[in-house]
C-alpha positions in Angstrom: 108.6 100.9 62.2 109.8 104.5 63.8 107.8 106.2 66.5 106.3 108.6 64.2 105.1 105.7 62.5 103.4 103.9 65.8 102.1 107.0 66.4 100.5 107.6 62.9 99.0 104.0 63.0 97.2 104.6 66.6 95.3 107.3 64.9 91.3 106.5 64.7 91.1 105.3 60.7 88.6 108.1 58.4 88.7 106.2 55.3 85.0 105.4 56.1 84.2 109.5 56.6 86.4 110.1 53.0 85.1 107.3 50.6 81.6 106.7 51.4 79.0 109.7 50.9 76.1 107.6 52.7 78.4 106.7 55.7 79.3 110.4 56.4 75.6 111.3 55.8 74.5 108.5 58.1 77.3 109.1 60.6 76.1 113.1 60.9 73.1 112.2 61.5 73.8 110.1 64.1 75.9 112.9 65.8 73.5 115.6 65.9 70.3 113.2 67.3 72.3 112.1 69.8 73.9 115.7 70.7 69.8 117.0 70.5 69.0 113.8 72.6 71.2 114.4 75.5 69.6 118.1 75.5 66.0 116.2 76.6 68.2 113.7 78.7 69.2 116.2 81.4 66.0 118.6 80.8 63.0 115.7 81.1 64.1 114.8 85.0 65.0 118.6 85.8 61.8 119.6 84.7 59.8 116.7 86.4 62.0 116.9 90.1 61.4 120.9 89.6 57.7 120.5 89.2 57.1 117.8 91.4 60.3 116.9 94.4 59.6 113.8 94.4 62.8 111.3 93.3 60.7 108.7 92.4 58.7 109.8 90.1 61.9 111.0 88.0 62.7 107.6 88.2 59.5 106.1 87.1 60.5 107.3 83.6 62.2 105.0 82.7 59.9 102.9 83.9 57.6 103.9 82.1 59.8 104.2 78.8 61.0 100.4 79.7 57.5 98.8 78.1 57.5 100.2 74.9 61.5 99.7 74.2 61.1 96.0 75.0 57.9 95.4 72.9 58.9 98.4 69.9 62.8 96.6 70.3 61.6 93.6 68.6 58.7 94.5 66.0 61.0 97.4 64.8 63.9 95.0 64.6 61.8 92.9 62.2 60.2 95.8 60.8 63.6 96.9 59.7 64.0 93.4 57.8 61.5 94.5 55.4 60.0 97.9 54.9 62.7 100.5 53.7 65.1 101.3 56.6 65.9 104.2 54.9 62.2 106.0 55.0 61.4 103.6 58.3 64.3 106.5 59.6 62.8 109.3 58.2 59.5 108.6 59.7 60.5 107.5 63.1 62.8 110.3 62.8 60.1 112.8 62.0 57.4 111.6 64.6 60.4 112.4 67.6 60.6 115.7 66.1 56.9 116.2 66.5 56.9 114.2 69.9 59.9 116.3 71.3 58.4 119.6 70.0 55.0 118.8 72.3 57.6 118.6 75.2 58.7 122.2 74.3 55.2 123.6 74.4 54.2 122.2 77.4 57.6 123.2 78.6 56.9 126.9 77.9 52.9 126.9 79.6 52.8 128.7 83.1 52.2 125.5 84.4 53.5 122.3 82.5 51.3 118.8 82.9 53.4 116.1 84.6 50.9 113.7 83.0 52.0 114.9 79.6 55.3 114.2 80.4 55.1 110.8 80.9 53.0 109.9 77.8 55.0 111.5 75.6 58.2 109.8 77.3 56.8 106.4 76.6 55.7 107.6 72.8 59.8 108.7 72.2 61.0 105.7 73.9 58.4 104.0 71.2 59.7 105.7 68.2 63.5 105.3 69.2 63.0 101.8 69.9 61.9 101.4 66.5 64.1 103.5 64.6 66.9 102.2 65.9 67.2 98.6 64.7 67.4 100.4 60.8 69.9 102.9 61.6 71.9 99.8 62.9 71.2 97.3 60.2 71.5 100.2 57.4 75.0 100.9 58.8 77.6 97.8 57.4 75.8 98.7 54.2 77.6 102.4 53.9 81.2 100.7 54.2 83.8 98.3 52.5 83.0 95.0 54.6 86.8 95.3 56.0 85.9 99.0 56.8 83.4 98.3 59.4 86.2 98.3 62.6 87.1 101.7 61.5 83.4 102.5 61.2 82.4 101.2 64.6 84.9 103.4 65.6 84.2 106.7 64.0 80.2 106.1 65.5 82.0 105.7 69.1 83.3 108.8 68.3 80.8 111.0 67.3 78.4 109.2 70.3 81.2 109.9 72.9 81.5 113.4 71.7 77.6 114.3 71.8 77.5 112.2 74.9 80.7 114.7 76.9 79.7 117.9 75.6 75.9 117.5 75.2 74.9 116.8 79.4 77.0 119.7 80.0 75.7 122.3 77.6 72.1 121.2 78.5 72.8 121.9 82.0 74.2 125.4 81.4 71.1 125.5 78.9 68.7 124.6 82.1 70.2 126.8 84.5 70.5 129.5 82.3 67.4 129.8 79.6 65.2 126.5 80.7 63.8 123.2 79.9 61.8 124.6 76.8 64.9 125.6 75.3 66.3 122.3 75.7 63.4 121.0 74.3 63.6 122.8 71.2 67.2 122.1 70.2 66.7 118.6 70.4 63.7 119.4 68.0 66.1 121.4 65.6 68.8 118.2 65.7 66.0 115.5 64.9 64.9 117.9 61.7 68.2 118.6 60.5 69.2 114.7 61.4 65.7 113.2 59.2 66.8 115.8 56.6 69.9 113.6 56.4 68.8 110.2 56.7 66.6 111.3 53.9 69.5 112.5 51.5 70.9 109.0 51.7 70.4 107.0 48.5 67.8 104.2 48.5 69.8 100.9 49.8 67.6 98.2 49.0 66.9 94.5 50.9 69.4 92.3 48.9 67.2 89.7 49.4 63.0 88.7 49.2 61.6 90.1 53.1 58.5 88.5 54.8 55.9 90.6 56.4 57.2 91.4 60.6 55.5 89.0 62.7 55.7 87.1 65.9 57.2 84.4 64.1 59.7 86.1 62.1 60.7 87.9 65.9 61.0 84.0 67.1 63.2 83.4 63.7 65.6 85.8 64.9 65.6 84.7 68.6 66.5 81.1 67.3 69.4 82.7 65.3 70.7 84.3 67.9 71.1 81.6 70.7 71.8 79.1 67.6 75.2 81.3 67.4 77.5 81.0 70.6 80.0 83.9 69.1 76.9 86.6 69.2 76.3 84.9 72.6 79.4 85.1 73.8 78.8 89.3 72.7 75.4 89.2 75.1 76.7 87.9 78.1 79.4 89.4 78.3 77.7 92.9 77.6 75.2 92.0 80.1 77.8 90.8 82.8 79.7 94.1 82.8 76.5 96.2 83.0 74.6 94.1 85.4 77.2 93.7 87.7 80.0 96.9 87.4 78.1 99.4 85.8 79.1 101.9 89.0 77.5 105.3 87.9 74.5 105.0 90.1 76.5 105.2 93.3 78.6 108.5 92.0 76.6 111.0 94.1 77.1 108.8 97.4 80.8 108.4 96.4 81.5 111.9 96.1 79.5 113.1 99.1 80.1 110.5 101.6 83.6 108.7 100.8 85.5 111.6 99.1 83.8 114.4 101.0 83.6 116.4 97.2 79.8 116.9 96.1 81.4 119.7 94.0 84.0 117.4 91.9 80.7 114.9 91.0 80.7 116.0 87.2 84.3 114.8 86.9 83.2 111.4 88.0 79.7 111.4 85.4 82.5 112.6 82.4 85.6 110.6 83.8 84.7 107.5 81.9 83.1 109.4 78.6 86.9 111.4 78.7 88.8 108.0 78.7 86.6 106.4 76.2 86.9 109.6 74.4 90.7 109.1 74.0 90.1 105.0 73.1 88.3 105.9 70.1 91.2 108.6 69.1 93.9 105.9 69.3 92.1 102.9 67.5 93.7 102.6 64.9 95.0 99.5 65.4 91.5 98.0 66.4 91.3 97.7 62.2 94.2 94.9 62.9 93.1 92.7 65.0 90.9 89.8 64.2 90.2 87.5 67.1 87.4 89.7 67.9 86.2 86.9 70.9 89.2 87.4 72.5 89.4 91.0 72.8 86.5 91.6 73.7 86.9 89.6 76.6 89.7 90.7 77.6 88.4 94.4 77.7 85.4 93.9 79.1 87.8 92.0 82.5 89.9 95.0 82.2 86.5 97.0 82.6 85.7 95.3 86.0 89.2 95.5 87.0 89.3 98.4 87.0 86.1 99.7 88.3 87.1 97.5 91.4 90.2 99.4 91.7 88.2 102.6 91.7 85.9 101.6 94.6 89.4 101.0 96.5 91.4 103.8 95.7 92.1 106.5 98.3 91.9 109.6 96.8 89.2 111.5 94.3 91.7 111.6 91.4 93.1 108.1 91.3 89.3 106.6 91.7 88.3 108.9 88.9 91.5 108.0 86.5 90.6 104.1 87.2 87.3 105.4 85.9 88.5 106.5 82.8 90.7 103.7 82.0 87.4 101.5 82.4 85.3 104.0 80.3 88.5 103.2 77.3 88.2 99.3 78.0 84.4 100.0 77.7 84.7 101.6 74.5 87.0 98.7 73.3 85.1 95.6 74.0 81.8 97.6 72.4 83.3 98.8 69.1 84.7 94.7 68.5 81.1 93.6 69.7 79.6 95.9 67.3 82.4 94.9 64.2 81.1 90.7 64.9 77.6 92.0 64.7 78.7 94.0 61.8 80.5 91.5 59.7 78.8 88.0 60.6 74.8 88.9 60.9 73.2 88.2 57.4 71.6 91.2 55.8 67.8 89.1 56.1 68.2 89.3 59.9 70.0 92.3 60.7 67.3 94.0 62.2 65.7 91.6 63.9 69.7 91.0 65.7 69.7 94.8 66.3 66.5 94.8 68.1 67.4 91.8 70.4 71.1 93.4 71.1 69.0 96.5 71.6 67.3 94.9 74.6 71.0 93.1 75.9 72.3 96.9 76.2 69.0 98.2 77.6 68.0 95.8 80.2 71.9 95.3 81.7 72.2 99.2 83.2 68.8 99.1 84.9 69.2 95.9 86.9 72.7 97.4 87.4 71.2 100.3 88.8 69.3 98.1 91.0 72.1 95.8 92.4 74.8 98.5 92.9 72.1 100.7 95.1 71.0 97.7 96.7 74.6 96.5 97.3 76.0 99.8 98.7 72.6 99.9 101.0 73.0 96.9 103.0 77.4 97.0 103.4 79.0 100.1 101.6 79.5 102.0 98.2 83.0 100.9 98.2 81.7 97.3 98.8 79.4 98.0 95.9 81.7 99.2 93.3 84.5 96.6 94.0 82.6 93.6 94.2 80.7 94.3 90.9 83.7 94.8 89.6 85.5 91.5 90.5 81.7 89.8 90.2 82.0 91.2 86.2 85.7 90.0 86.0 84.3 86.4 86.8 81.9 86.7 84.8 83.2 87.7 81.8 85.8 85.1 82.5 83.2 82.3 82.7 81.6 83.2 80.1 84.6 82.7 78.0 85.6 79.1 79.8 81.5 78.7 78.8 81.9 79.4 75.1 85.0 78.8 73.7 84.1 79.0 69.6 83.8 82.8 71.0 87.3 83.1 72.4 88.7 81.8 69.5 86.5 83.5 66.8 88.9 84.8 63.7 87.2 87.3 61.8 89.1 85.7 58.9 88.1 82.3 59.0 85.1 82.1 60.7 82.3 80.8 58.6 79.4 83.5 59.3 82.3 86.4 58.3 83.2 84.4 55.1 79.6 84.1 54.2 79.2 87.7 54.6 81.9 88.7 52.4 80.7 86.4 49.8 77.2 87.5 50.2 78.5 91.1 49.7 80.7 90.0 46.7 77.8 88.3 44.8 75.4 91.8 44.7 78.3 94.2 44.1 78.5 95.7 47.7 81.6 96.7 48.5 
């Protein structure tokens, strides 16, 4: 194989976008939705700090959002396994547009209400938690089973571009026009995304469903914990986020360690830039079948690069390490998503998406607390490097404990084979 052919083989596979109208609509809706959401993501804390001058109140928004996330994430998963998922996407998208419009109107007032911001933040978290499991459950139904790795890479590309561009543009709009216009742009994005969801064809459930209930939620939890390959994906993700996430320490690292506070933004964007490069060169992922092994190696590499960043003598070498960490984290995430989408049965997909949403939401919250406390008790460098090394150890122990996760092969795994057969039986690609 020539060098040119090798480079072409690395390029991201765009087949799902070319061949599936529903995937194009779902993907485009996600990009627009996430980009608009980044506007509100930077606007809410900025507005709260302007109004109150309190970091504690800014941080309290996360606490207000956590409970709805826990409750409605699980319920939204059970709901997604019963109702028309496309209609649920449309309904919850319209609700989010309404709630965000309230934030916009409030921001344009002479004296914005602080209490209203907290109330609407909780309502937005509730509607988002209800929506996401349906989107995740519909995702595998829009492409052929063997195209799911490429589809997951494209999904990651859209979200990473939004993550890189959205906050930067939001910061400019905040400085020049104010928070109200950030919320207004988010409303426009939500309306467009909801329209794209509505334009999708109906995708009915493949088999009989049961109404959402505590019993149904418990059934989903039992199923998740009964499969060691799924447990591996959850525990690896939690280990990486709980033990190694360094973001909360970036201000101290830039100002106190490197004495370059003007470069703080580059630390935040380094991981995203690395993830974007990894996504653009993700063509090789479709040829990997041992997904558990790939998840473990990539997650351990993430921890290793974070640990190296903590001991780097200069700002730029540390930023490169964070970029490499972002690339490794993205690769681990793509393979986790592939395991979920290729092996979870249709009847369980919504509930498992709700459980998965909790696993990647709780880890970063706990990780921020761990990093902050460790930095105060020890040092910023020590907190970053020790967290990265702890991640490597945690991921390694998970692989040793869950041997079937390490040996997972998508070609022969019983759950992947069963899902391929189930799709073929009803004429799904």
